[in-house]
C-alpha positions in Angstrom: 8.7 19.8 -2.1 8.7 20.9 -5.7 10.8 19.7 -8.6 14.2 21.3 -8.5 14.3 21.9 -4.7 16.5 20.1 -2.2 14.7 17.4 -0.3 14.2 17.2 3.4 13.2 14.1 5.3 9.4 14.1 5.8 7.7 12.0 8.5 3.9 11.7 8.3 2.7 11.7 11.9 -0.8 11.8 10.4 -1.9 11.9 6.8 -0.6 10.7 3.5 2.2 11.9 1.1 3.6 10.7 -2.2 7.0 11.1 -3.9 6.6 11.2 -7.6 8.1 12.3 -10.9 7.0 12.9 -14.5 8.7 10.8 -17.2 9.9 12.2 -20.5 6.7 11.1 -22.2 4.6 13.0 -19.6 3.5 10.0 -17.6 3.4 10.3 -13.8 5.3 7.7 -11.8 4.7 7.4 -8.0 7.8 6.1 -6.3 6.6 6.2 -2.7 3.4 6.5 -0.7 3.8 7.4 3.0 0.8 6.9 5.3 0.5 7.6 9.1 3.7 7.0 11.0 5.9 6.6 7.9 8.3 8.7 5.9 9.3 9.8 2.4 12.1 11.7 0.9 13.8 12.2 -2.5 16.9 10.1 -1.5 19.6 11.3 -3.9 18.6 15.0 -3.4 18.6 14.7 0.4 21.9 12.8 0.6 23.8 14.9 -2.0 22.0 18.2 -1.2 21.2 18.7 -4.9 18.1 19.7 -6.8 15.6 16.9 -7.0 14.0 15.4 -10.1 11.1 14.3 -7.9 8.3 16.2 -6.1 6.7 15.4 -2.7 3.0 16.2 -2.2 0.6 15.8 0.8 -2.5 14.0 -0.5 -4.7 15.1 2.4 -4.5 17.3 5.5 -1.4 16.0 7.2 0.7 16.5 10.3 4.4 16.3 9.2 7.7 16.4 10.9 10.2 18.0 8.4 13.9 17.3 9.1 16.7 18.9 7.1 20.1 17.1 6.5 21.8 19.9 8.4 19.7 19.0 11.5 20.8 15.4 11.3 24.5 16.2 10.7 26.6 16.3 13.9 
């Protein structure tokens, strides 16, 4: 997921992901690392369905389950 997109819920069945953002001075800050059998998401973006100020990146070949908020809403 790129900066400015609306986040989904990402579950790493296999692999590794990170949620990160770039600070005003250009430094990179990693908020979350997700390894096998764990998840990551840009929480405010997912819950409010608004553009994210974070990005999510797979750090290696990964097997992901991607779940949208619409899928979880009954």
